[in-house]
C-alpha positions as CSV (number, residue, x, y, z in Angstrom):
1,M,22.4,-5.3,-1.6
2,P,21.8,-5.5,-5.3
3,A,19.6,-2.7,-7.1
4,L,16.1,-2.7,-6.0
5,L,13.7,-1.8,-8.8
6,M,10.5,-0.2,-7.0
7,S,7.9,1.1,-9.3
8,L,4.5,2.3,-9.4
9,I,3.0,0.1,-6.7
10,L,5.4,1.7,-3.8
11,S,2.6,4.3,-3.3
12,V,-0.2,5.3,-5.5
13,C,-1.5,8.6,-5.0
14,L,-4.4,9.8,-7.1
15,V,-5.5,13.4,-7.7
16,G,-9.2,14.1,-7.8
17,S,-10.2,10.5,-7.0
18,G,-14.0,9.9,-5.8
19,G,-16.6,7.7,-5.7
20,E,-17.6,4.7,-3.3
21,P,-18.5,1.3,-4.6
22,T,-21.6,-1.0,-4.1
23,P,-20.3,-4.0,-2.2
24,T,-22.3,-7.3,-2.0
25,A,-23.4,-7.9,1.5
26,V,-20.9,-10.5,3.4
27,Q,-23.2,-12.8,5.7
28,E,-20.1,-14.9,6.6
29,P,-16.6,-14.2,6.3
30,V,-15.3,-14.6,2.7
31,T,-11.6,-16.3,2.1
32,I,-9.6,-15.4,-0.9
33,E,-6.2,-17.2,-1.6
34,I,-3.4,-14.7,-1.9
35,D,0.1,-14.7,-3.1
36,T,2.6,-12.8,-0.6
37,A,6.0,-14.5,-1.5
38,T,7.3,-10.7,-2.9
39,G,5.8,-8.8,0.3
40,H,2.9,-8.0,-2.0
41,I,-0.8,-9.1,-1.8
42,V,-1.4,-10.4,-5.0
43,L,-5.0,-12.0,-5.8
44,P,-7.3,-13.1,-8.7
45,V,-10.1,-10.5,-9.6
46,W,-12.2,-10.4,-12.7
47,I,-13.4,-7.0,-14.4
48,E,-16.8,-6.9,-16.0
49,G,-16.7,-10.7,-16.3
50,D,-13.4,-10.9,-17.6
51,G,-10.8,-12.6,-15.9
52,P,-9.0,-13.8,-13.9
53,Y,-6.2,-11.2,-13.5
54,W,-3.7,-10.6,-11.1
55,F,-4.4,-7.3,-8.6
56,V,-2.4,-6.2,-5.9
57,L,-4.4,-5.1,-2.7
58,D,-2.7,-1.5,-1.5
59,T,-3.6,0.8,1.3
60,G,-1.7,3.4,-0.5
61,N,-4.4,3.5,-3.4
62,Q,-8.0,4.8,-2.9
63,N,-10.0,2.8,-5.6
64,T,-9.8,0.4,-8.2
65,T,-6.9,1.0,-10.7
66,M,-6.2,-1.1,-13.7
67,F,-4.2,-0.7,-16.8
68,A,-5.6,0.6,-20.3
69,Y,-5.7,-2.8,-22.0
70,V,-7.6,-4.6,-19.3
71,A,-10.4,-1.9,-19.6
72,K,-10.5,-2.2,-23.3
73,D,-10.5,-6.0,-23.3
74,A,-13.4,-5.6,-21.0
75,G,-15.2,-2.9,-23.3
76,I,-15.0,-0.1,-20.9
77,E,-15.3,3.3,-21.8
78,T,-13.0,5.7,-20.3
79,S,-12.6,9.5,-20.2
80,P,-9.7,11.7,-19.2
81,L,-9.1,12.3,-15.4
82,G,-5.8,14.1,-14.8
83,E,-2.3,13.3,-13.4
84,M,-1.3,10.7,-10.9
85,G,2.2,10.3,-9.0
86,G,3.7,7.2,-7.8
87,A,7.0,6.6,-6.2
88,G,9.7,9.0,-7.1
89,S,9.3,12.1,-9.1
90,G,7.0,12.6,-12.0
91,S,3.4,11.8,-12.8
92,L,1.4,10.0,-15.4
93,T,-1.9,11.2,-17.3
94,V,-4.5,8.7,-16.5
95,E,-8.1,8.1,-17.4
96,Q,-11.4,7.1,-15.5
97,A,-14.2,4.6,-15.9
98,S,-17.6,4.7,-14.0
99,D,-19.6,2.0,-12.5
100,V,-17.1,-0.9,-13.4
101,R,-18.3,-4.6,-11.6
102,V,-15.3,-6.3,-9.8
103,S,-15.2,-9.7,-8.7
104,L,-12.8,-11.5,-6.6
105,G,-11.4,-15.2,-6.7
106,E,-10.1,-17.7,-8.8
107,S,-13.7,-18.1,-10.6
108,G,-15.1,-14.6,-9.8
109,D,-18.1,-15.8,-7.7
110,V,-16.4,-15.3,-4.3
111,L,-17.3,-11.7,-4.0
112,S,-18.7,-8.7,-6.5
113,F,-19.1,-4.9,-6.0
114,T,-19.4,-1.8,-8.4
115,D,-16.8,0.6,-7.9
116,A,-18.5,4.1,-8.8
117,M,-14.9,5.5,-10.3
118,V,-12.0,3.1,-11.6
119,T,-8.6,4.6,-12.3
120,V,-7.4,3.5,-15.8
121,L,-3.3,3.7,-16.1
122,P,-1.3,4.0,-19.5
123,D,0.2,0.5,-20.5
124,A,3.6,1.9,-20.4
125,A,3.5,2.0,-16.4
126,E,3.0,-1.9,-16.4
127,L,4.9,-3.8,-13.7
128,P,7.3,-6.5,-13.7
129,A,5.9,-9.7,-12.6
130,F,5.4,-11.0,-8.9
131,N,6.3,-14.1,-8.4
132,G,5.8,-15.2,-11.9
133,K,2.1,-13.4,-11.9
134,R,1.4,-10.5,-14.3
135,V,-0.1,-7.7,-12.2
136,V,-2.7,-5.7,-14.0
137,G,-4.2,-3.6,-11.3
138,F,-4.7,-2.7,-7.7
139,L,-7.7,-2.9,-5.5
140,G,-7.9,-0.1,-2.7
141,A,-10.0,1.7,0.1
142,S,-12.9,1.5,-2.1
143,L,-13.0,-2.2,-1.2
144,I,-11.0,-2.5,2.2
145,E,-13.0,0.4,3.8
146,R,-16.4,-1.5,3.5
147,Y,-15.2,-4.5,5.4
148,I,-13.2,-5.8,8.1
149,T,-10.2,-6.6,6.2
150,S,-7.6,-9.4,7.3
151,I,-4.5,-10.2,5.4
152,D,-2.7,-13.4,6.9
153,Y,0.8,-13.3,5.6
154,G,1.6,-16.4,7.0
155,S,-1.1,-18.7,5.6
156,G,-1.4,-16.7,2.2
157,E,-5.2,-15.6,3.0
158,L,-7.5,-12.5,2.5
159,V,-10.5,-12.6,4.8
160,L,-13.2,-10.2,4.4
161,T,-15.9,-9.9,7.3
162,D,-18.8,-8.0,8.0
163,R,-18.3,-5.5,10.8
164,E,-21.2,-7.2,13.1
165,A,-19.7,-10.6,12.7
166,Y,-15.8,-9.7,13.6
167,E,-14.6,-11.0,16.7
168,M,-11.4,-9.3,18.2
169,P,-8.6,-12.0,18.9
170,D,-7.5,-12.1,22.7
171,D,-3.9,-11.6,22.2
172,A,-3.5,-9.2,19.3
173,K,-1.9,-5.7,19.2
174,V,-3.7,-2.9,18.1
175,M,-2.3,0.2,16.2
176,Q,-4.6,3.2,16.1
177,I,-5.1,4.6,12.6
178,K,-6.9,7.9,11.1
179,I,-7.8,7.9,7.5
180,A,-7.4,10.8,5.0
181,M,-9.6,10.5,1.8
182,G,-9.4,6.7,2.0
183,F,-5.4,6.7,3.0
184,P,-4.7,5.2,6.5
185,Y,-1.9,6.5,8.2
186,F,-0.3,6.4,11.7
187,E,0.8,9.1,14.1
188,G,3.9,9.0,15.8
189,Q,7.9,9.1,15.8
190,V,10.8,7.4,14.6
191,T,14.3,7.7,16.0
192,P,17.3,6.6,13.4
193,M,20.8,6.2,14.8
194,L,23.8,8.3,13.3
195,M,27.3,7.6,13.7
196,G,26.2,5.1,16.5
197,K,24.3,7.8,18.7
198,K,20.6,8.4,18.8
199,T,19.3,11.1,16.8
200,K,16.2,13.7,17.6
201,P,12.7,11.8,16.9
202,V,11.3,12.3,13.7
203,V,7.6,13.2,14.4
204,G,4.9,13.2,12.4
205,N,2.4,11.1,10.2
206,F,3.4,7.7,8.6
207,L,1.4,6.4,5.5
208,L,0.1,2.8,5.9
209,D,0.9,1.6,2.5
210,L,0.6,-2.3,2.2
211,G,1.2,-2.1,-1.4
212,A,4.9,-1.6,-0.4
213,T,7.6,-4.2,0.6
214,Y,9.8,-2.2,3.1
215,A,9.1,-1.9,7.1
216,I,9.3,1.8,7.8
217,D,10.6,4.5,6.0
218,I,11.4,8.2,6.3
219,D,11.2,10.5,3.2
220,Y,14.7,10.9,1.7
221,E,14.4,14.6,1.5
222,E,13.2,14.8,5.2
223,A,15.7,12.7,6.3
224,D,18.5,14.5,4.6
225,T,17.2,18.0,5.5
226,L,17.3,16.9,9.1
227,G,21.2,15.7,8.5
228,L,20.2,11.8,8.7
229,V,22.0,10.9,5.9
230,D,25.5,10.5,5.8
231,A,27.5,8.3,3.6
232,D,30.4,8.3,5.8
233,D,28.4,6.5,8.7
234,P,29.7,2.8,8.6
235,D,26.2,1.6,9.8
236,Q,24.2,3.3,6.9
237,Q,23.7,1.1,3.9
238,L,23.0,1.6,0.4
239,A,19.8,-0.3,-0.3
240,G,19.4,0.2,-4.0
241,Q,17.8,2.2,-6.2
242,G,14.1,2.9,-7.0
243,K,12.4,3.9,-9.9
244,G,9.5,6.4,-10.2
245,I,6.7,5.9,-12.6
246,D,8.3,8.6,-15.0
247,G,11.4,6.0,-15.1
248,V,13.8,8.4,-13.1
249,M,16.0,6.6,-10.6
250,F,16.5,7.6,-7.2
251,E,18.7,6.3,-4.4
252,M,17.4,4.4,-1.1
253,R,19.4,4.1,2.0
254,T,18.8,2.4,5.5
255,A,20.1,3.4,9.0
256,P,19.8,1.8,12.2
257,L,16.6,2.3,14.2
258,A,16.9,3.2,17.8
259,D,13.2,3.0,18.4
260,A,9.9,3.9,17.0
261,E,6.5,4.3,18.2
262,L,3.4,4.4,15.7
263,G,-0.2,4.2,16.1
264,G,0.4,4.2,20.2
265,L,2.5,0.9,19.5
266,E,6.1,0.9,20.6
267,L,7.9,-1.3,17.3
268,N,10.9,-3.4,17.6
269,E,12.4,-3.0,13.9
270,S,16.0,-2.5,13.7
271,R,16.5,-0.3,10.6
272,V,14.9,2.2,8.6
273,L,14.7,3.2,5.2
274,F,15.2,6.6,3.7
275,M,13.3,6.8,0.3
276,T,12.0,9.3,-2.1
277,T,8.1,9.4,-1.9
278,P,5.8,10.8,-4.2
279,G,5.9,14.1,-5.3
280,G,2.8,16.1,-3.5
281,G,1.8,12.6,-1.9
282,P,-1.5,11.8,-0.3
283,P,-3.4,14.6,1.5
284,I,-2.0,13.9,5.0
285,E,-0.7,16.7,6.9
286,N,2.8,16.5,8.1
287,L,3.6,13.2,6.0
288,V,7.2,12.2,6.9
289,G,7.2,8.6,6.0
290,N,5.4,5.2,5.5
291,V,4.8,1.9,6.8
292,G,4.9,-1.4,4.5
293,S,4.2,-4.7,4.2
294,G,7.6,-5.7,5.5
295,L,6.5,-4.8,9.1
296,F,4.0,-7.7,9.4
297,M,5.5,-10.5,7.1
298,G,4.6,-14.0,8.4
299,D,1.6,-12.3,10.6
300,R,-1.9,-11.6,10.3
301,V,-3.0,-7.9,10.0
302,T,-6.6,-6.8,10.3
303,L,-7.6,-3.4,8.8
304,D,-10.8,-1.8,10.5
305,Y,-10.9,1.7,8.8
306,D,-14.4,2.5,10.1
307,G,-13.0,1.7,13.9
308,G,-9.8,3.5,13.2
309,R,-7.6,0.5,14.2
310,L,-5.0,-1.9,12.6
311,I,-5.4,-5.2,14.5
312,W,-1.9,-7.1,14.7
313,E,-1.6,-10.9,15.4
314,D,1.9,-11.4,16.0
315,R,2.6,-15.3,14.8
């Protein structure tokens, strides 16, 4: 495979995040057109009436995050916050802003809420375009946790529904999720193959990171410590290279997957990725890997943070 450039949005983990949004009540389900061509959830967003900008909906992020020039153009005052880690090693010095009005939709009139604490990234961390769209920020748990949030990768729609109005589909699968400071994760185990044989299961917690494009990954260092990484195994493949937010490159490899059970659901994914995860990571005990959008592409996924479940409609 060609070298794969992965940057900040593989997993955005903020140190010292806080604050809760004040959302607009949703009487009827709100539908917003999204672009999922690259595996990311890209949608139009307005900041303090400026826009539209392209943002990524990212369960690996706690709150609204944007680059510094967006805040400057909107006249938003910022103050120092601290350090933030992303994919790979290293960190960035970031700032914060308070009580920022965020609006969704092409015209900015579909849904609005005020995010009490917004993270402001340095412009140097800006990402390459996704399907021709210049992504300038991320939406995270401060939006998602307020609604029943449905991502339809097949039809390209994001639907936000009030909890009382949501109706559970008849034939959907359910994965049980837990939340740690806004980060959703699954408990479970993943069993790779090595030299054609099943290994011992890797047991622990897996971050749900829909800002990433892979399906299932195990932290590279965890996999290496367990003896799962072997360049002499003909069934293992170099998946490419990733780049951390500090510009440091790291290697990614894939291996055959014997079986996986996450959130109480058995999965049929055929391969697992070994990838370096953020230094420190989110505050999840025994975090050994991640689950990304690649597991759900073409399907419809509904997140119910309050109910502790991911509802998966397999298309």
